[in-house]
N, C-alpha and C positions, 0 to 999 in steps of 0.2 A: 631102844629098850622098851619105852612106853608103847610104840607101835606094835611090837611083838606081844606084849601082854594083852593089847586090845584085840589083836587079830587071831590069837590062838582060840579065844572063846568064840569068836565069829565063825571061824572055820569049823569049829565042833558043832555049831547049832545050825549050820547052813543046809543040812539035810532036809528040813522042812520046806525051806524056801526053794530048794531044788525041785521038788515035787509040787509045790503049790503054785509058784508063778507061771509056769508054762501052762498049768491046767486052767488058770483064770482065762486065758485067751484062745486056746487051741481048739476050743469047741466052735468058734466064730469062723466060717468060711472066709469072710472078709478079711480077718486077720491072716489067715493061711495064704490067701492070694497075695495080699500086700507084702507079706514077709518073703514069699517066693519070688515075687517079681521085683525085689529090691527097693520097694517104695518105703519100707520101715526098716530100723535095725536096732540092735542093742547098744546100750551106752554103759560105760563103767559106773555111772551114778545109780544104776539099777532100773532106769526108766527107758521105755522106747523112745525112739526119735524118728522124725520124718526125714527121709533122703530126698533132697530136691524140693521142688515146689510143692507145698501143701494144698490139698483140695479140701473142701468143707468136710467131706465125708471122711476122709483120711484123718484130718485134725479131730473129729469127733471120735473116731475108732481109738486113736492113740491116747487122747484125754481119757476116755473111759477106762482103757486098760491101766493107764498109769495112776488113775485115782484108785482103782482096785489094788494095784501094786503097793501104793502108798498106805493104804489101810492095813494090807498084810504085813508090811514092813513095820508099821506102828505097833501092831499087836505083838509080833515076834521080837522087836527090840525091847518092848516093855517087858515081856516074859523072861528075857535073857539079860535085862539090865545093861543095855548098850544103847547108844543113839541111834535114831532112825537113820541118820546119814551113814553111820558106820555099817549097819545092817544092810542098808540099800547098796552100798559100795561092794560089800562081800557078794551080794546076790548078783549085782550086775557083772562083776568079774567072773562069776560062775556061768551066767547067761551068756557071756561073750565065749567062754570056753565051749558051751553047748551048740554054738552056731554050727550050721553045716555048711559045706563048700557052696559057694554062691550066694549065701546070705550076707546081709550088710551088717557091719558094726562100726563103731566110732573108735578110731585109733586114739593113743593118748595125745597126740598132737592136734585132735580135734577133725581130722578128716574121716570121711565114710570111706570104707574099703570092703569089697566083697571078700569073705573068708575063702582062703585057697585050701589046698591040701596040707599046708603046714600049720603049726599052732598060730593063733591070732596073736597081734601085738597087744599086750595088756598094760594097764596102768601100773606103775611101779608100786602102788599102795595095795595092790592086789595080794591076798594071802597066798 
């Protein structure tokens, strides 16, 4: 019951995150290349992860994007009176849904998987 009360407002406010989070990174060609080549992927916690062995450049790219995401989540969570973690989870669930076939995402059991033509496996806490 509590989870449903928490997730309903989060689902309603997610529109801004759906538009803002991808826009933060998609302007960077290094991000686009890393995503397309399966070097990075989306996670249910709302942050990008590195698939495989990290390089210095890849770690810097992912850290930079995740810092920007955290700032956005913090702002939106405060505006909507929810925790950063709850807002980030909802955003992460939606980011996984937006992955395209071939892009990587982390499954609920912690494994990296390329998105196929079917719906991705999602965390059971996703709204």
